[in-house]
C-alpha positions in Angstrom: 15.7 -13.7 36.6 14.6 -10.1 36.0 17.5 -9.6 33.7 16.6 -12.6 31.6 13.0 -11.4 31.3 14.1 -7.9 30.3 16.5 -9.3 27.7 13.7 -11.5 26.3 11.3 -8.5 26.1 13.9 -6.4 24.4 14.6 -9.1 21.8 10.9 -9.6 21.1 10.5 -5.9 20.6 13.4 -5.7 18.2 12.0 -8.6 16.2 8.6 -7.0 15.8 10.0 -3.6 15.0 12.6 -4.7 12.5 10.2 -5.4 9.5 8.8 -1.9 9.5 12.2 -0.2 9.8 13.8 -2.6 7.3 11.0 -2.1 4.9 11.2 1.7 5.2 14.9 1.4 4.4 14.1 -0.9 1.5 11.6 1.6 0.1 14.4 4.2 0.2 16.9 1.8 -1.3 14.7 1.0 -4.3 13.6 4.6 -4.8 9.9 3.9 -4.0 9.8 7.1 -1.8 10.3 9.2 -4.9 6.7 8.7 -5.8 5.0 7.3 -2.6 4.7 8.4 1.0 3.3 6.8 4.1 0.2 8.9 4.3 -0.2 11.3 1.4 -0.6 11.0 -2.3 2.5 12.2 -4.1 2.9 11.0 -7.7 1.4 7.6 -6.7 -0.9 6.6 -3.9 0.2 6.6 -0.3 1.0 3.3 1.3 -2.0 3.8 3.6 -4.3 4.2 0.6 -2.9 1.0 -0.9 -3.4 -0.9 2.4 -7.0 0.3 2.6 -7.8 -0.6 -1.0 -6.4 -4.1 -0.7 -7.6 -4.8 2.9 -9.2 -8.3 3.0 -8.0 -9.2 -0.6 -6.4 -12.6 -0.3 -4.5 -12.1 -3.6 -3.2 -8.6 -2.6 0.4 -9.7 -1.8 0.9 -11.4 -5.1 -0.9 -8.6 -7.1 1.2 -5.9 -5.5 4.5 -7.8 -5.9 3.7 -8.3 -9.6 2.8 -4.6 -9.9 6.1 -3.5 -8.3 8.1 -5.9 -10.6 6.3 -5.1 -13.8 4.9 -1.6 -13.2 1.5 -0.6 -14.4 -1.0 2.1 -15.1 -4.7 2.6 -14.5 -5.3 1.3 -11.0 -4.6 4.8 -9.4 -4.9 7.0 -12.5 -3.0 7.5 -15.7 0.5 8.2 -14.4 2.4 5.0 -15.1 4.4 3.2 -12.3 7.7 2.1 -13.9 8.8 -1.5 -13.4 11.2 -2.2 -10.5 12.4 -5.7 -11.6 15.7 -5.4 -9.8 14.1 -5.9 -6.3 15.0 -9.4 -5.0 12.0 -11.5 -4.0 12.9 -11.4 -0.3 13.0 -7.6 -0.3 9.8 -7.5 -2.4 7.9 -9.7 0.1 9.1 -7.6 3.0 8.0 -4.3 1.3 4.6 -5.7 0.3 3.9 -7.0 3.8 4.9 -3.6 5.2 2.8 -1.7 2.7 -0.3 -3.8 3.4 0.2 -3.4 7.2 0.2 0.4 7.0 -2.4 2.1 9.1 
């Protein structure tokens, strides 16, 4: 019985930790970390700053997904963010969810 409980707890922990790890790997894969970091402004804003700016915004996921796909300029200054339209929708959703959950 104890072994089954331990196995269930480990599986639950793995499920809850996967999105953050997977999304960090996706950010690396799609070169996002060239301009962004978790907690400091680099070329673009930190993921933490993005999460704070869009906290409570019900349209944030769609807005950020579109910004990643199409690129943009002006929301964080005059340095343009190039489009990253090669990111599949599933990866895009995982990254946006991860970014908005950054604390």
